[in-house]
VOZATOR-653822 format. One record per residue: y, z, x of N, C-alpha, C in turn; residue in three letters. Coordinates in steps of 0.1 Angstrom, whole numbers, plus 5000, padded with zeros to 4 digits. Layout:
YZXYZXYZXALA;...
end
This chain:
473250415252474550445248474750385234UNK;475350465225475650425211476850325212UNK;476750225204477850115204479250175201UNK;479350275192480650335189481250415201UNK;480350475209480750545221481250455231UNK;480650335232481050235242482550195240UNK;482950185227484350145224485350265224UNK;484850385228485750495228485850575215UNK;485050545206484950615193483850715194UNK;484150835191483150945191482350935178UNK;481050955179480250955168479851095162UNK;480551195166480251325162480351345147UNK;479551425141479551445126480951495121UNK;481651575128482951615124483951505122UNK;483951405131484851295130484451205118UNK;483151185115482851105104483151185091UNK;482951315091483351385079484851375076UNK;485651385086487151375085487451235079UNK;486851135084487050995080486650975065UNK;485451035062484951025048485951095039UNK;486451215043487351295035488651215033UNK;489151145043490351065042490050945032UNK;488950885034488550775025488450815010UNK;487850925008487650974995489051014989UNK;489951074997491251104991492050984988UNK;491850874996492550744993492050684980UNK;490750694978490150644965490750714953UNK;490750844955491350934944492850894942UNK;493550874953494950834952495150694945UNK;494250604948494350474942494050484927UNK;492950564923492650574909493750644901UNK;494350744907495450814900496650724899UNK;496950634910498050544909497850434899UNK;496650404896496350304886496250354872UNK;495950484870495750534856496850634852UNK;497250724860498150834856499550804859UNK;499850734871501150714875502050634865UNK;501550544858502450474848503150564838UNK;502450674835503050764825504250854831UNK;504350844845505450924851506550834855UNK;506550704851507550604855508250564842UNK;509550554842510250504831509750364828UNK;509450324816509850384803508850484797UNK;507950544805507050654801506250604789UNK;505550494790504750444779503350414783UNK;502550394773501150354776501150204781UNK;500150174788500050034793498849964787UNK;498849834788497749754783496849714794UNK;495649664791494849604801495449494809UNK;496249414802497049304808497949364819UNK;498649474816499549534825498849584837UNK;497649644835496849694846496349584855UNK;495949474849495449354857496649294864UNK;497849294858498949234865499349324877UNK;499349454876499549544887498549524898UNK;497349514895496249484905496449354912UNK;496849254904497149114910498249124920UNK;499349184916500549184924500349274936UNK;499649384935499349474946498449394956UNK;497449324951496649244960497349134967UNK;498249074960499048964966499949024977UNK;500549144975501349204984500549254997UNK;499349304994498549355006498249235015UNK;497849125010497449015019498648915022UNK;499748915014500748825016502048875023UNK;501948995028503149055034503648975047UNK;502748925055503248855067504048735063UNK;503648655053504448535049505748585042UNK;505648695035506948735028507948785039UNK;507548845049508448885060508948765067UNK;508148675070508548545077509548475068UNK;509248465055510148395046511448465044UNK;511448595044512648675042513548665055UNK;512848665066513648655079514248515080UNK;513548415076514148275075515248265066UNK;515148335054516148335044517448405050UNK;517248515057518348585063519148495073UNK;518448415080519048325090519748205082UNK;519048145073519548025067520448045055UNK;520248155047521048185036521348335035UNK;522148385044522348535045522948595032UNK;523648525024524348575012523348585000UNK;522248505001521448504989520148584991UNK;519948645002518748725005518848864998UNK;517748894991517549024985516949124995UNK;517849205002517349295013516449395007UNK;516649444995515749544989514349504988UNK;514049374984512749324983512149314997UNK;512949265007512449255020512049395026UNK;512849495023512549625028511249685021UNK;511149655008509849705001508649635007UNK;508749515012507549445017507149515030UNK;508049575037507649645050506749765048UNK;506649805035505649915032504249875036UNK;503849755034502449715035502049715050UNK;502849655060502449665074502449815078UNK;503349895073503350035077502050105072UNK;501650075060500350125055499150085064UNK;499149955068498149905076498049985089UNK;499249995096499250075108498850215107UNK;499150285095498750415093497250425091UNK;496650325084495250325082494550315095UNK;494950225104494350205117494550335125UNK;495750395125495950525132494950635127UNK;494850645114493950745109492550725112UNK;492050595110490650575112490250565127UNK;491150535136490850525150490950655158UNK;491650755152491850875160490650965158UNK;490351055168489251145167489451245156UNK;490651295155491051385144492251335138UNK;492151285126493351225119494551315118UNK;495651275122496951355121497251375106UNK;497651495103498051535090499251455085UNK;500251445093501451375089501151225086UNK;500251165093499851025090499151005077UNK;498251105074497551095061498551115050UNK;499451215051500451245040501351125038UNK;501851065049502650945048501950825042UNK;500650805046499850705040499750715025UNK;499450835020499350865006500650844999UNK;501750885005503150864999503450714998UNK;503150635008503450495008502550414998UNK;501350454997500450394987500950424973UNK;501350544970501850584957503150514954UNK;504050504964505350444963505150294960UNK;504250224967504050084964503550054950UNK;502650144945502150124931503250164922UNK;504050264925505150294916506150184914UNK;506450114925507450004924506849894916UNK;505649864917505049754909504849794895UNK;504449914892504249964879505649964872UNK;506650004879508050004872508449864868UNK;508149774877508549634874507749574862UNK;506449604862505549554851505849614838UNK;506049744838506349814825507749784819UNK;508649744828509949704823510149554821UNK;509049484821509049344817509549244828UNK;509549284840510049194851509149084852UNK;509648964853508848844855508748804870UNK;507648824876507448804890507448654894UNK;507348574884507248424887508648354886UNK;509648434884511048364884511448334898UNK;512248224899512948184911512348214924UNK;
end
């Protein structure tokens, strides 16, 4: 018995092709989000290598740091309800949603079209939010 079949995952070529297609489309989405997307976001200007590295840094921090951000935001809601920025807390929930969608798409025998589309939209939206902040001079290190 093949190890993947033991865990309930089918090893048929069609399933792997679908997963590879989803992975390839995600790579294209990430590349477009890093290179072309900044020109579609106000202030519609070229970006420097420093801006690109800053976006990659903050996107990476958000991808791995969202559990602590949600815990900190929830604690802030309880302890200081008037000072909590609900918008930021809602933006952070994009990352666990993307993780759940990636798991759903990769674990299913045939990835659901709506899940793939929603995953692409959330990835683009997360990059757009960070690009907007970086290109408009937002200082992530304040307060």
